[in-house]
C-alpha positions as a Markdown table, in Angstrom:
| # | Residue | x | y | z |
|---|---|---|---|---|
| 1 | Met | -36.8 | 3.8 | 20.5 |
| 2 | Lys | -33.8 | 5.5 | 20.0 |
| 3 | Thr | -33.8 | 7.7 | 17.2 |
| 4 | Asn | -30.5 | 9.1 | 15.1 |
| 5 | Arg | -30.6 | 11.9 | 14.2 |
| 6 | Ile | -27.9 | 12.5 | 11.4 |
| 7 | Val | -29.7 | 9.7 | 9.6 |
| 8 | Leu | -33.4 | 11.3 | 9.5 |
| 9 | Ala | -31.7 | 14.4 | 8.5 |
| 10 | Ile | -30.4 | 12.8 | 5.1 |
| 11 | Ser | -33.9 | 11.2 | 5.5 |
| 12 | Ile | -35.0 | 14.3 | 4.6 |
| 13 | Ala | -33.5 | 15.2 | 2.3 |
| 14 | Val | -35.2 | 12.5 | 0.0 |
| 15 | Ala | -38.3 | 13.9 | 1.6 |
| 16 | Ser | -37.4 | 17.3 | -0.2 |
| 17 | Leu | -36.7 | 15.9 | -3.6 |
| 18 | Gly | -40.5 | 14.1 | -3.7 |
| 19 | Leu | -42.9 | 15.7 | -1.2 |
| 20 | Ala | -45.7 | 12.8 | -1.6 |
| 21 | Ser | -48.2 | 15.6 | -0.8 |
| 22 | Cys | -47.7 | 17.4 | -3.7 |
| 23 | Gly | -45.3 | 15.5 | -5.6 |
| 24 | Ser | -42.4 | 18.8 | -6.4 |
| 25 | Asp | -38.7 | 18.7 | -6.8 |
| 26 | Pro | -37.8 | 21.6 | -4.9 |
| 27 | Ser | -33.8 | 20.8 | -6.3 |
| 28 | Asp | -35.6 | 22.7 | -9.7 |
| 29 | Ser | -35.7 | 26.1 | -7.3 |
| 30 | Ser | -33.5 | 28.1 | -6.0 |
| 31 | Gly | -33.1 | 30.2 | -2.9 |
| 32 | Asn | -33.9 | 33.3 | -5.2 |
| 33 | Gly | -36.2 | 31.5 | -7.2 |
| 34 | Gly | -38.7 | 28.5 | -7.6 |
| 35 | Pro | -39.7 | 25.8 | -10.2 |
| 36 | Thr | -41.5 | 26.4 | -13.2 |
| 37 | Glu | -45.1 | 25.2 | -11.2 |
| 38 | Val | -45.8 | 27.3 | -8.6 |
| 39 | Val | -46.4 | 24.6 | -5.8 |
| 40 | Thr | -49.1 | 25.6 | -2.9 |
| 41 | Ser | -48.4 | 23.0 | 0.3 |
| 42 | Asn | -49.1 | 23.4 | 4.4 |
| 43 | Lys | -46.8 | 21.0 | 4.5 |
| 44 | Ile | -43.3 | 22.3 | 3.2 |
| 45 | Thr | -39.8 | 20.5 | 3.0 |
| 46 | Gly | -36.7 | 22.1 | 2.4 |
| 47 | Ser | -32.9 | 23.0 | 3.8 |
| 48 | Val | -29.9 | 25.6 | 4.6 |
| 49 | Glu | -26.8 | 25.9 | 3.1 |
| 50 | Glu | -24.5 | 27.8 | 2.3 |
| 51 | Trp | -25.4 | 30.7 | 0.7 |
| 52 | Ala | -29.2 | 29.8 | -0.3 |
| 53 | Val | -32.9 | 28.6 | 2.0 |
| 54 | Lys | -34.9 | 25.6 | -0.5 |
| 55 | Ile | -38.3 | 24.7 | 0.1 |
| 56 | Ser | -40.8 | 22.6 | -1.6 |
| 57 | Ala | -43.9 | 25.0 | -2.1 |
| 58 | Gln | -43.4 | 28.8 | -2.6 |
| 59 | Lys | -47.0 | 28.7 | -1.3 |
| 60 | Ala | -49.5 | 28.4 | 1.7 |
| 61 | Glu | -52.5 | 28.8 | 2.6 |
| 62 | Ala | -53.5 | 30.9 | 5.9 |
| 63 | Gly | -53.5 | 28.4 | 9.1 |
| 64 | Glu | -51.4 | 26.2 | 10.7 |
| 65 | Val | -47.9 | 25.7 | 8.4 |
| 66 | Val | -45.5 | 22.9 | 9.0 |
| 67 | Phe | -42.1 | 23.0 | 7.9 |
| 68 | Ala | -39.2 | 20.7 | 7.9 |
| 69 | Ile | -36.2 | 22.0 | 7.8 |
| 70 | Ala | -32.4 | 20.6 | 7.4 |
| 71 | Asn | -29.3 | 21.7 | 7.6 |
| 72 | Phe | -27.5 | 21.1 | 4.4 |
| 73 | Gly | -24.4 | 23.1 | 5.1 |
| 74 | Ser | -21.1 | 22.2 | 6.0 |
| 75 | Ile | -21.4 | 25.0 | 9.3 |
| 76 | Pro | -24.5 | 26.1 | 11.8 |
| 77 | His | -27.8 | 27.6 | 10.2 |
| 78 | Glu | -30.9 | 28.9 | 11.5 |
| 79 | Phe | -34.7 | 29.7 | 9.7 |
| 80 | Leu | -36.1 | 32.2 | 10.6 |
| 81 | Val | -39.9 | 32.8 | 9.3 |
| 82 | Thr | -40.9 | 36.5 | 9.1 |
| 83 | Lys | -43.4 | 38.4 | 7.0 |
| 84 | Thr | -42.0 | 42.1 | 6.0 |
| 85 | Ser | -42.9 | 44.5 | 3.2 |
| 86 | Tyr | -39.5 | 44.4 | 1.4 |
| 87 | Glu | -38.8 | 43.0 | -1.3 |
| 88 | Pro | -36.7 | 39.9 | -1.0 |
| 89 | Gly | -33.2 | 40.2 | -0.3 |
| 90 | Met | -33.6 | 43.6 | 0.4 |
| 91 | Ile | -34.1 | 43.6 | 4.5 |
| 92 | Pro | -31.6 | 46.9 | 5.5 |
| 93 | Leu | -28.3 | 45.1 | 7.3 |
| 94 | Gly | -26.6 | 46.8 | 9.5 |
| 95 | Asp | -22.6 | 47.1 | 10.3 |
| 96 | Asn | -23.1 | 43.7 | 11.9 |
| 97 | Asp | -23.8 | 42.2 | 9.0 |
| 98 | Arg | -27.3 | 41.3 | 10.1 |
| 99 | Phe | -30.6 | 42.7 | 9.8 |
| 100 | Asp | -32.4 | 44.6 | 12.8 |
| 101 | Glu | -35.6 | 41.2 | 13.8 |
| 102 | Glu | -37.0 | 44.6 | 15.9 |
| 103 | Asp | -37.6 | 46.6 | 12.7 |
| 104 | Lys | -40.7 | 48.1 | 11.4 |
| 105 | Gly | -40.9 | 46.0 | 8.2 |
| 106 | Ile | -40.3 | 43.3 | 10.0 |
| 107 | Thr | -42.0 | 41.1 | 11.7 |
| 108 | Val | -40.6 | 37.6 | 13.0 |
| 109 | Val | -42.9 | 34.8 | 13.8 |
| 110 | Asp | -40.7 | 32.3 | 14.9 |
| 111 | Glu | -38.0 | 30.2 | 14.1 |
| 112 | Ile | -35.7 | 27.4 | 14.0 |
| 113 | Pro | -32.7 | 28.9 | 16.5 |
| 114 | Glu | -29.1 | 27.9 | 14.9 |
| 115 | Trp | -28.8 | 24.3 | 14.9 |
| 116 | Ser | -25.8 | 21.8 | 14.1 |
| 117 | Val | -24.7 | 20.1 | 10.4 |
| 118 | Asn | -26.8 | 17.3 | 9.1 |
| 119 | Asp | -29.2 | 18.1 | 11.4 |
| 120 | Ser | -32.8 | 18.5 | 11.3 |
| 121 | Lys | -36.0 | 20.2 | 12.9 |
| 122 | Val | -39.4 | 20.6 | 12.3 |
| 123 | Leu | -41.6 | 24.4 | 13.2 |
| 124 | Lys | -45.2 | 24.6 | 13.1 |
| 125 | Val | -46.8 | 27.7 | 12.5 |
| 126 | Asp | -50.2 | 29.6 | 12.1 |
| 127 | Leu | -49.4 | 32.5 | 9.4 |
| 128 | Glu | -51.8 | 34.6 | 7.9 |
| 129 | Val | -52.1 | 36.0 | 4.5 |
| 130 | Gly | -49.3 | 37.9 | 3.4 |
| 131 | Met | -45.7 | 37.7 | 1.8 |
| 132 | Tyr | -43.1 | 35.7 | 4.2 |
| 133 | Glu | -38.9 | 35.4 | 4.3 |
| 134 | Leu | -37.9 | 32.3 | 4.7 |
| 135 | Leu | -34.1 | 33.5 | 5.7 |
| 136 | Cys | -30.8 | 32.5 | 8.1 |
| 137 | Asn | -30.2 | 36.1 | 9.7 |
| 138 | Ile | -26.5 | 34.9 | 10.9 |
| 139 | Ala | -24.2 | 37.8 | 10.2 |
| 140 | Gly | -23.4 | 38.0 | 6.9 |
| 141 | His | -25.4 | 34.9 | 5.5 |
| 142 | Tyr | -28.7 | 37.3 | 4.3 |
| 143 | Gly | -26.1 | 39.4 | 2.5 |
| 144 | Ala | -25.0 | 36.1 | 1.0 |
| 145 | Gly | -28.2 | 34.5 | -0.6 |
| 146 | Met | -30.0 | 33.0 | 2.4 |
| 147 | His | -32.9 | 33.8 | 2.2 |
| 148 | Thr | -37.1 | 32.7 | -0.2 |
| 149 | Ser | -40.3 | 34.4 | -0.2 |
| 150 | Leu | -43.6 | 32.2 | 0.6 |
| 151 | Glu | -46.6 | 33.5 | -0.2 |
| 152 | Val | -49.2 | 33.0 | 2.0 |
| 153 | Val | -53.6 | 33.0 | 0.3 |
| 154 | Glu | -56.6 | 32.2 | 1.8 |
| 155 | Ser | -57.7 | 29.0 | 2.3 |
| 156 | Thr | -59.6 | 27.1 | -0.4 |
| 157 | Thr | -60.2 | 24.1 | 1.5 |
| 158 | Pro | -63.8 | 23.2 | 2.7 |
| 159 | Pro | -64.6 | 22.4 | 6.0 |
| 160 | Thr | -63.9 | 18.7 | 6.6 |
| 161 | Thr | -67.6 | 17.1 | 7.7 |
| 162 | Glu | -67.6 | 14.8 | 10.6 |
| 163 | Ala | -66.9 | 11.1 | 9.4 |
| 164 | Pro | -69.3 | 8.1 | 10.5 |
| 165 | Thr | -67.8 | 5.8 | 12.9 |
| 166 | Val | -65.5 | 2.9 | 11.8 |
| 167 | Ile | -65.5 | -0.4 | 13.6 |
| 168 | Ser | -62.5 | -3.3 | 13.1 |
| 169 | Asn | -60.4 | -5.5 | 14.7 |
| 170 | Asp | -58.3 | -5.8 | 11.6 |
| 171 | Val | -57.0 | -2.1 | 11.0 |
| 172 | Ser | -54.8 | -1.3 | 8.2 |
| 173 | Gly | -53.4 | 2.6 | 6.5 |
| 174 | Ser | -50.3 | 4.2 | 6.2 |
| 175 | Val | -47.8 | 7.1 | 7.7 |
| 176 | Ser | -46.8 | 9.7 | 5.5 |
| 177 | Glu | -45.6 | 13.0 | 6.3 |
| 178 | Trp | -47.3 | 14.3 | 9.0 |
| 179 | Ala | -50.4 | 11.8 | 9.4 |
| 180 | Val | -51.3 | 8.6 | 10.4 |
| 181 | Thr | -53.9 | 7.7 | 8.5 |
| 182 | Val | -55.9 | 4.1 | 9.3 |
| 183 | Asn | -59.7 | 2.2 | 8.0 |
| 184 | Ala | -60.5 | 2.2 | 11.5 |
| 185 | Ser | -61.5 | 4.4 | 14.3 |
| 186 | Glu | -63.1 | 2.3 | 17.0 |
| 187 | Ala | -62.3 | -2.0 | 17.8 |
| 188 | Lys | -64.0 | -4.1 | 20.0 |
| 189 | Ala | -61.9 | -5.2 | 23.2 |
| 190 | Gly | -59.7 | -7.9 | 22.9 |
| 191 | Asp | -57.0 | -8.6 | 19.8 |
| 192 | Val | -56.6 | -5.8 | 17.5 |
| 193 | Ser | -54.3 | -6.2 | 14.0 |
| 194 | Phe | -52.7 | -3.8 | 12.7 |
| 195 | Thr | -51.1 | -3.3 | 8.8 |
| 196 | Ile | -49.3 | -0.6 | 8.1 |
| 197 | Glu | -47.4 | 0.8 | 5.0 |
| 198 | Asn | -44.7 | 3.5 | 5.2 |
| 199 | Ala | -46.2 | 5.7 | 2.2 |
| 200 | Gly | -43.4 | 8.2 | 3.3 |
| 201 | Thr | -40.3 | 9.6 | 2.1 |
| 202 | Ile | -38.1 | 8.4 | 5.2 |
| 203 | Pro | -38.3 | 6.1 | 8.1 |
| 204 | His | -41.8 | 6.0 | 10.6 |
| 205 | Glu | -42.3 | 3.5 | 13.7 |
| 206 | Phe | -45.7 | 3.1 | 14.4 |
| 207 | Leu | -47.0 | 2.9 | 18.7 |
| 208 | Val | -50.4 | 2.4 | 19.9 |
| 209 | Val | -50.7 | 4.9 | 23.1 |
| 210 | Lys | -53.3 | 4.7 | 26.1 |
| 211 | Thr | -53.7 | 7.5 | 26.9 |
| 212 | Asp | -56.3 | 10.6 | 28.2 |
| 213 | Phe | -54.7 | 13.5 | 27.2 |
| 214 | Glu | -56.0 | 14.6 | 23.4 |
| 215 | Val | -55.3 | 13.8 | 20.1 |
| 216 | Gly | -51.8 | 15.7 | 19.6 |
| 217 | Lys | -51.7 | 17.2 | 23.1 |
| 218 | Ile | -49.0 | 14.3 | 24.3 |
| 219 | Pro | -46.7 | 16.9 | 26.9 |
| 220 | Leu | -43.2 | 17.0 | 24.6 |
| 221 | Gly | -39.8 | 16.8 | 25.8 |
| 222 | Ala | -36.6 | 19.3 | 24.9 |
| 223 | Asn | -35.8 | 16.8 | 22.3 |
| 224 | Asn | -39.5 | 17.2 | 20.7 |
| 225 | Arg | -40.5 | 13.1 | 21.8 |
| 226 | Phe | -42.4 | 12.8 | 24.9 |
| 227 | Asp | -41.3 | 10.2 | 27.3 |
| 228 | Glu | -42.9 | 6.7 | 26.9 |
| 229 | Glu | -42.8 | 6.3 | 30.6 |
| 230 | Gly | -44.1 | 9.2 | 31.2 |
| 231 | Glu | -47.6 | 9.5 | 33.3 |
| 232 | Gly | -51.2 | 10.0 | 31.5 |
| 233 | Leu | -49.7 | 7.4 | 29.3 |
| 234 | Ser | -48.9 | 4.0 | 28.5 |
| 235 | Val | -46.7 | 2.8 | 25.3 |
| 236 | Ile | -49.0 | -1.4 | 24.6 |
| 237 | Asp | -46.4 | -2.1 | 21.7 |
| 238 | Glu | -45.2 | -0.5 | 19.0 |
| 239 | Ile | -43.3 | -1.3 | 14.6 |
| 240 | Pro | -40.2 | -0.1 | 15.7 |
| 241 | Glu | -38.7 | 2.6 | 13.0 |
| 242 | Trp | -38.6 | 0.7 | 9.5 |
| 243 | Ala | -37.8 | 2.1 | 5.7 |
| 244 | Pro | -40.3 | 4.0 | 3.6 |
| 245 | Lys | -42.2 | 2.0 | 0.7 |
| 246 | Thr | -42.3 | -1.0 | 3.0 |
| 247 | Thr | -45.3 | -3.0 | 5.5 |
| 248 | Gly | -45.6 | -3.2 | 9.3 |
| 249 | Thr | -48.0 | -5.9 | 11.5 |
| 250 | Leu | -49.0 | -5.4 | 15.2 |
| 251 | Thr | -51.2 | -7.6 | 17.0 |
| 252 | Val | -52.0 | -6.1 | 20.1 |
| 253 | Lys | -54.8 | -7.3 | 23.3 |
| 254 | Leu | -56.8 | -3.6 | 23.6 |
| 255 | Glu | -58.7 | -3.1 | 26.9 |
| 256 | Pro | -61.4 | -0.5 | 26.4 |
| 257 | Gly | -60.8 | 3.4 | 27.2 |
| 258 | Ala | -59.2 | 6.1 | 24.9 |
| 259 | Tyr | -56.1 | 5.2 | 22.1 |
| 260 | Gln | -53.5 | 7.4 | 20.2 |
| 261 | Leu | -51.7 | 5.3 | 17.2 |
| 262 | Leu | -48.5 | 7.9 | 17.0 |
| 263 | Cys | -45.1 | 7.9 | 15.3 |
| 264 | Asn | -43.0 | 9.5 | 18.3 |
| 265 | Ile | -39.9 | 10.1 | 16.2 |
| 266 | Glu | -38.0 | 12.8 | 17.3 |
| 267 | Gly | -40.3 | 16.0 | 15.5 |
| 268 | His | -43.5 | 13.5 | 13.8 |
| 269 | Tyr | -45.6 | 13.2 | 16.4 |
| 270 | Ala | -45.7 | 17.6 | 16.7 |
| 271 | Ala | -46.2 | 17.9 | 12.8 |
| 272 | Gly | -48.8 | 15.6 | 13.1 |
| 273 | Met | -48.3 | 12.4 | 13.4 |
| 274 | His | -51.1 | 11.5 | 15.4 |
| 275 | Ala | -54.7 | 9.4 | 15.0 |
| 276 | Ala | -58.1 | 8.7 | 17.8 |
| 277 | Phe | -58.3 | 5.4 | 18.1 |
| 278 | Thr | -61.3 | 4.1 | 20.9 |
| 279 | Val | -61.6 | 0.5 | 22.1 |
| 280 | Ser | -65.5 | -0.1 | 23.0 |
| 281 | Ser | -66.4 | -2.9 | 25.5 |
């Protein structure tokens, strides 16, 4: 599968206008403000541009936070996640019109390095409770307004309990930002049918992969995808990239073993688009 990265970046613009998991509209927020209602989510879409950082949520719970960020500007930008005690927009700048990323009042947790226009990147980080600034530190960009705040609060999500195993050779489910959800986790060897809705806001694909790698642990390359002909896995078949709010179907003959159902578009697997699936004899 070859992904058109520009189409993906433009599609994420649509995602940032209506994140399915929280129903927010980041078009109501700016780099220095937010929508009337504060949105909390650990799956955040957004954009960088001249001269703002826009995000779909202003709060997240402590733990893993996933950012899907598009460059909608006309020049390259970067995206830094910084934990800081400075007031928003008040990090001191040096003579080079940038701030010192080793400053005692700042911790750069991680970043998407400078990337090109009409492209999108995914960044996954573990954040502890505190105040953060999401920003661009290219010379002059922070001073021009490319920053926004994110508050990380204690998690209120109750611990999950293990669901009973559901066995079916007629599987239905969905793909979305950023999950693969199916109504069965196991099937009997033989023909298995999948009916999968794209419930997201951008194109996705659905691959059936036989592998002994742990779920979510298939090694990725520099392009943030895994090699579909690499060692330790076998791509059985797929529903190629298809549009939101439509349904794809796939029937495959599966032998006993461990499988992953996933999306291998750039950044999607790393963002959480995978599910374990077992085939028994």
